[in-house]
C-alpha distance (Angstrom), angle and dihedral (degrees) to the residues before:
residue distance angle dihedral
M1 . . .
L2 3.80 . .
A3 3.79 118.4 .
Y4 3.82 128.7 -157.2
P5 3.83 104.5 -150.2
N6 3.82 93.5 171.9
R7 3.78 95.7 51.1
I8 3.80 111.9 116.4
P9 3.82 115.7 -143.7
T10 3.76 113.1 -120.5
T11 3.77 132.2 -159.2
R12 3.73 122.2 -130.5
R13 3.79 115.5 -103.8
Y14 3.71 132.6 -177.0
H15 3.75 110.5 -110.5
P16 3.83 111.7 -129.5
G17 3.80 89.9 -131.9
L18 3.80 90.9 58.9
L19 3.77 91.6 53.5
R20 3.81 92.0 48.4
S21 3.82 90.9 48.4
A22 3.83 91.1 49.0
V23 3.81 91.1 51.0
F24 3.80 91.1 47.3
L25 3.78 92.9 50.0
A26 3.81 91.3 47.5
L27 3.80 91.4 51.2
L28 3.82 91.7 46.0
A29 3.82 91.8 49.6
G30 3.79 91.4 47.0
A31 3.85 92.5 49.2
T32 3.81 90.6 48.2
C33 3.79 93.5 50.2
Y34 3.82 91.2 46.1
A35 3.82 91.1 51.4
L36 3.82 91.4 48.9
L37 3.81 92.3 50.5
R38 3.78 98.0 37.9
H39 3.82 96.4 48.5
S40 3.81 101.4 27.5
A41 3.80 90.7 118.7
S42 3.82 92.5 60.9
M43 3.83 97.4 39.0
D44 3.77 125.7 80.4
L45 3.80 126.2 -158.7
F46 3.81 93.1 -84.8
D47 3.83 93.9 49.6
S48 3.80 90.3 49.8
A49 3.82 91.0 48.1
I50 3.82 91.0 50.2
L51 3.81 91.0 49.7
V52 3.81 93.6 49.7
T53 3.80 93.2 43.6
S54 3.83 91.0 49.1
A55 3.81 90.4 50.5
I56 3.81 91.1 50.4
G57 3.80 90.8 47.0
L58 3.82 92.2 49.6
A59 3.83 89.9 48.0
A60 3.80 91.9 51.7
M61 3.81 93.3 47.0
A62 3.80 92.9 45.1
L63 3.82 91.2 51.9
A64 3.79 90.5 50.3
W65 3.79 94.0 42.9
H66 3.78 110.1 30.5
A67 3.81 93.8 -169.3
L68 3.82 87.8 75.2
Q69 3.80 90.5 66.2
P70 3.84 98.7 68.0
L71 3.80 90.4 37.6
S72 3.81 92.8 54.0
L73 3.82 93.7 43.7
C74 3.79 94.2 48.0
A75 3.82 92.1 47.5
A76 3.80 89.6 48.8
I77 3.82 92.0 50.0
L78 3.82 93.0 48.0
S79 3.80 91.4 46.6
L80 3.78 93.0 49.5
L81 3.80 89.7 48.6
A82 3.80 89.3 52.3
I83 3.81 91.0 49.0
Q84 3.79 90.2 50.4
L85 3.80 91.6 49.7
Y86 3.80 92.2 48.1
G87 3.77 94.8 50.8
Q88 3.77 99.8 176.9
Q89 3.84 97.8 -42.5
L90 3.80 119.9 95.8
A91 3.81 89.2 -170.1
R92 3.77 89.0 72.5
A93 3.80 87.8 77.7
E94 3.82 86.5 83.1
Q95 3.79 96.3 37.9
V96 3.80 106.6 48.6
F97 3.82 116.0 70.1
L98 3.82 97.5 -140.4
L99 3.78 92.3 47.6
K100 3.76 95.4 44.8
Y101 3.78 96.6 49.6
F102 3.80 106.1 23.2
L103 3.81 121.7 5.5
S104 3.77 109.5 38.3
S105 3.77 109.5 99.6
Q106 3.79 93.8 -109.5
S107 3.82 92.8 48.5
A108 3.80 92.9 46.8
I109 3.82 91.3 48.7
M110 3.80 90.0 49.6
W111 3.82 89.7 53.5
M112 3.79 88.6 47.3
G113 3.82 90.3 56.3
F114 3.81 94.3 46.5
S115 3.80 91.0 48.0
Y116 3.77 92.2 50.7
W117 3.80 91.4 48.5
A118 3.82 89.4 49.2
S119 3.76 90.0 49.6
T120 3.78 91.2 53.4
V121 3.81 91.8 51.1
L122 3.81 92.8 46.6
Y123 3.78 92.1 49.2
A124 3.78 89.3 49.0
L125 3.80 92.0 51.9
G126 3.81 92.0 48.8
W127 3.79 92.0 45.0
L128 3.82 95.0 49.9
R129 3.80 96.0 41.0
R130 3.79 95.4 35.1
K131 3.78 91.0 -127.4
A132 3.80 115.5 150.0
G133 3.80 91.3 -160.6
W134 3.79 93.4 65.0
M135 3.82 90.4 49.4
T136 3.78 91.1 49.6
L137 3.79 88.6 54.7
G138 3.82 88.3 48.3
T139 3.81 89.9 55.7
R140 3.79 91.6 49.4
A141 3.81 91.6 49.3
A142 3.81 89.5 50.7
W143 3.80 90.3 52.3
A144 3.81 90.5 48.1
G145 3.79 90.2 50.6
S146 3.79 91.2 49.9
L147 3.81 90.4 51.2
F148 3.80 91.3 52.6
G149 3.78 91.6 43.1
L150 3.82 94.3 52.7
T151 3.79 91.0 44.1
G152 3.80 91.0 49.6
L153 3.81 91.8 52.8
L154 3.78 93.0 48.1
V155 3.81 93.7 47.3
R156 3.78 92.1 45.3
W157 3.81 87.8 54.7
Y158 3.84 89.0 56.2
E159 3.81 92.7 43.5
S160 3.80 90.4 56.8
Y161 3.84 89.3 59.8
L162 3.77 91.1 50.1
L163 3.80 86.7 62.4
G164 3.80 88.7 57.7
S165 3.79 139.4 -52.9
D166 3.80 89.2 -106.0
V167 3.83 90.6 52.1
G168 3.80 98.5 49.7
H169 3.79 116.6 108.8
I170 3.76 144.2 143.6
P171 3.83 108.1 -77.0
V172 3.81 99.4 -112.8
S173 3.80 100.1 90.3
N174 3.84 103.5 106.1
L175 3.79 139.9 28.5
Y176 3.79 93.6 -94.7
E177 3.79 93.1 55.9
V178 3.79 95.4 42.5
F179 3.81 90.9 50.5
V180 3.79 87.4 57.8
L181 3.81 89.1 49.3
F182 3.82 91.4 46.0
S183 3.84 92.4 50.7
F184 3.79 91.9 48.4
L185 3.81 97.0 45.6
T186 3.80 94.4 44.0
T187 3.77 91.5 50.7
M188 3.78 91.4 48.8
L189 3.83 91.3 50.1
Y190 3.80 89.5 53.1
L191 3.82 93.9 45.9
H192 3.76 89.7 51.9
L193 3.80 91.4 52.1
E194 3.78 90.6 45.4
Q195 3.80 92.4 53.5
Q196 3.81 93.9 41.2
F197 3.80 95.1 51.5
G198 3.78 97.8 31.6
S199 3.79 96.6 -130.1
R200 3.81 132.8 114.0
Q201 3.79 96.6 -173.2
L202 3.80 93.7 107.6
G203 3.77 96.0 47.7
L204 3.83 92.1 100.4
F205 3.82 91.8 54.4
A206 3.78 94.7 46.6
M207 3.79 97.7 44.3
A208 3.80 92.4 45.4
V209 3.81 88.1 67.1
V210 3.79 91.2 46.9
S211 3.80 92.2 47.9
A212 3.82 90.1 51.6
A213 3.81 89.7 51.3
V214 3.82 90.9 49.4
L215 3.81 90.7 49.6
F216 3.78 91.7 52.3
M217 3.79 90.5 44.6
F218 3.79 94.0 53.6
R219 3.79 92.2 45.4
Y220 3.77 93.6 47.7
G221 3.82 92.7 38.5
L222 3.79 96.5 63.4
G223 3.80 87.6 105.1
A224 3.79 102.9 4.5
H225 3.79 97.9 70.1
E226 3.80 91.0 84.6
I227 3.79 112.0 106.1
Q228 3.78 111.7 -114.5
P229 3.84 131.0 -167.8
L230 3.81 114.8 -100.6
I231 3.79 119.7 -103.6
P232 3.83 112.5 -120.0
A233 3.83 94.3 -100.1
L234 3.81 90.9 59.5
K235 3.81 96.1 48.9
S236 3.77 93.7 99.1
Y237 3.76 138.7 107.1
W238 3.84 87.1 -123.5
I239 3.80 90.5 77.2
K240 3.80 89.6 66.7
I241 3.82 93.3 61.9
H242 3.82 106.6 21.5
V243 3.83 97.2 56.8
P244 3.85 98.3 45.6
A245 3.83 91.2 46.6
N246 3.78 89.3 50.1
F247 3.76 93.8 51.9
I248 3.76 95.0 47.2
G249 3.79 83.3 59.4
Y250 3.78 93.1 48.0
G251 3.81 91.5 47.9
A252 3.82 92.2 50.0
F253 3.82 91.9 48.5
S254 3.81 89.0 50.8
M255 3.80 90.9 52.7
A256 3.81 90.5 49.6
A257 3.80 90.9 52.9
M258 3.81 90.9 52.3
F259 3.79 91.2 48.6
G260 3.80 88.2 50.1
A261 3.80 90.7 51.6
A262 3.84 89.4 49.0
W263 3.84 89.1 50.8
L264 3.78 91.5 54.7
L265 3.81 92.8 46.7
A266 3.82 92.7 46.3
G267 3.80 89.6 76.6
R268 3.80 90.9 69.7
P269 3.82 118.9 81.7
F270 3.81 96.1 -127.7
F271 3.78 91.8 53.5
A272 3.80 98.2 33.0
S273 3.80 91.6 66.0
R274 3.81 90.8 52.8
L275 3.80 101.6 41.4
P276 3.80 134.8 67.3
S277 3.81 119.8 -102.3
R278 3.78 119.1 -71.2
A279 3.81 90.2 -117.7
W280 3.80 89.5 57.6
L281 3.81 92.6 46.7
D282 3.79 90.6 48.9
E283 3.80 90.5 53.4
L284 3.81 92.4 47.7
S285 3.81 91.1 51.5
Y286 3.79 89.9 51.6
K287 3.80 92.6 49.5
A288 3.79 92.2 48.1
I289 3.80 94.2 49.0
A290 3.80 92.6 44.9
L291 3.80 90.4 52.3
G292 3.79 92.5 45.0
F293 3.78 92.2 47.3
V294 3.79 92.7 53.9
F295 3.82 94.0 50.4
F296 3.81 93.6 40.6
T297 3.82 89.2 52.9
I298 3.79 90.8 50.3
A299 3.80 90.5 47.7
T300 3.82 91.9 50.0
I301 3.78 91.7 51.8
L302 3.80 91.4 47.5
G303 3.79 89.5 47.8
A304 3.79 90.8 54.6
L305 3.81 91.0 51.5
W306 3.79 89.9 48.5
A307 3.79 91.4 49.2
A308 3.81 90.8 52.3
E309 3.80 89.3 54.0
A310 3.83 96.5 42.9
W311 3.82 103.0 35.0
G312 3.80 104.5 17.6
G313 3.82 98.0 -110.9
Y314 3.77 137.5 74.6
W315 3.82 94.7 -136.6
S316 3.78 132.0 19.0
W317 3.85 104.0 165.2
D318 3.77 89.4 -114.3
P319 3.86 109.5 171.0
K320 3.83 90.8 -108.1
E321 3.79 91.7 50.6
T322 3.79 92.9 44.9
W323 3.80 93.4 52.0
A324 3.81 91.0 44.6
L325 3.80 86.7 57.2
I326 3.81 90.3 49.0
V327 3.82 90.2 52.0
W328 3.80 90.9 48.7
L329 3.81 93.1 48.8
N330 3.79 91.5 47.2
Y331 3.78 94.4 55.6
A332 3.80 92.8 39.6
A333 3.80 87.4 57.4
W334 3.83 90.4 46.3
L335 3.78 92.1 53.7
H336 3.84 91.9 43.7
T337 3.79 90.6 52.1
R338 3.77 92.1 50.8
L339 3.82 100.8 39.6
V340 3.81 101.4 34.6
K341 3.81 103.3 26.7
H342 3.85 92.6 34.3
V343 3.78 92.5 -136.2
R344 3.80 117.4 165.5
G345 3.79 138.0 168.7
A346 3.76 134.5 33.8
L347 3.81 97.5 0.8
L348 3.80 93.2 59.7
A349 3.80 92.3 41.0
W350 3.82 91.9 55.4
W351 3.77 89.6 41.1
S352 3.81 91.5 56.6
L353 3.81 88.9 54.6
V354 3.82 92.3 49.1
G355 3.77 88.7 46.4
F356 3.78 90.2 53.7
A357 3.81 90.1 52.5
I358 3.81 89.4 51.7
T359 3.80 91.0 47.6
L360 3.79 91.9 47.6
F361 3.79 90.9 54.3
A362 3.82 91.4 46.9
F363 3.82 89.9 49.8
L364 3.79 100.6 40.1
G365 3.80 112.8 1.1
V366 3.79 94.8 60.2
N367 3.79 90.2 55.1
M368 3.79 92.0 48.2
F369 3.79 102.2 42.4
L370 3.82 109.4 19.3
S371 3.77 132.7 57.5
G372 3.77 130.8 -147.3
L373 3.77 143.7 110.6
H374 3.81 88.9 -38.9
S375 3.79 94.8 53.5
Y376 3.80 90.5 114.5
G377 3.82 85.8 83.0
S378 3.79 94.8 56.6
L379 3.79 123.9 123.3
């Protein structure tokens, strides 16, 4: 039997991370139970199931990625503070200093946009000058923007109920709101990859997409930021799961396109010295598209179920549905080419960019140029 004479006995200690996770889970469970009891009269079985499933999902993600714990807690604290300051009067958004400049949904979303722009500039400075300090600041600005973005979405949800119980709804009902969601989810996907792989070299590429989305959102949102009642077709619990799943897919496809662009640029000396290896970029593109494909598939299935409930049929070849199918087929072919045909390199890099253009048209172009059952999302 082997002996280990140099092995030093150790005593068991509680890891600080375990205690923090236990506290987070306890708070999350308490908040979920409180919401179920407090709002049971206005929640049906499906709403309750969505709430419990969302809490379980957040718990699982927060255990796998500990950075979600402080983000979630801080967003919850800021949102509860905003709710307390509002009381039951929406007009206080212009009367209370913290609400007017920081915690109302519109103020928080403005800070989100400015933080994401700042993050892009900081990543650019670090990338061009090869200074890790600038990139670190870029990461912190991205986290700050995500905190404001999540807070803005949560507070906007509460604000909708202040307009009337029949008006209240999850803030994913128009292009302005989903652009906020897209910016937040895309940034979070990038930050997870950054922390997982320990590199900030792609921050400029990722945040450039987010900054473009924010720019469009602010330009479009000059009059669209007002909360509006839902049309009958949107008054469904399906909106709470279909739209977020869809935009996780959109965010992942956007990341894949940026990784593809980085792969193409990595062949030039100026960029090669500032970017990860092409093999690494190829792998990141694959992971992003695989993740996006899974969530987009789930969203498409959920959308069909929602359509059957709202319009009496699972599929109607509406322009939005048709282009969603084109997006799905495009990325299914991309994954088939990589996994079955074992293709790598420039073809898939260019394909990810073309796929992003197709996705962008399905997301935005259809609403702008085509009409159909989804025309309520038009500009």
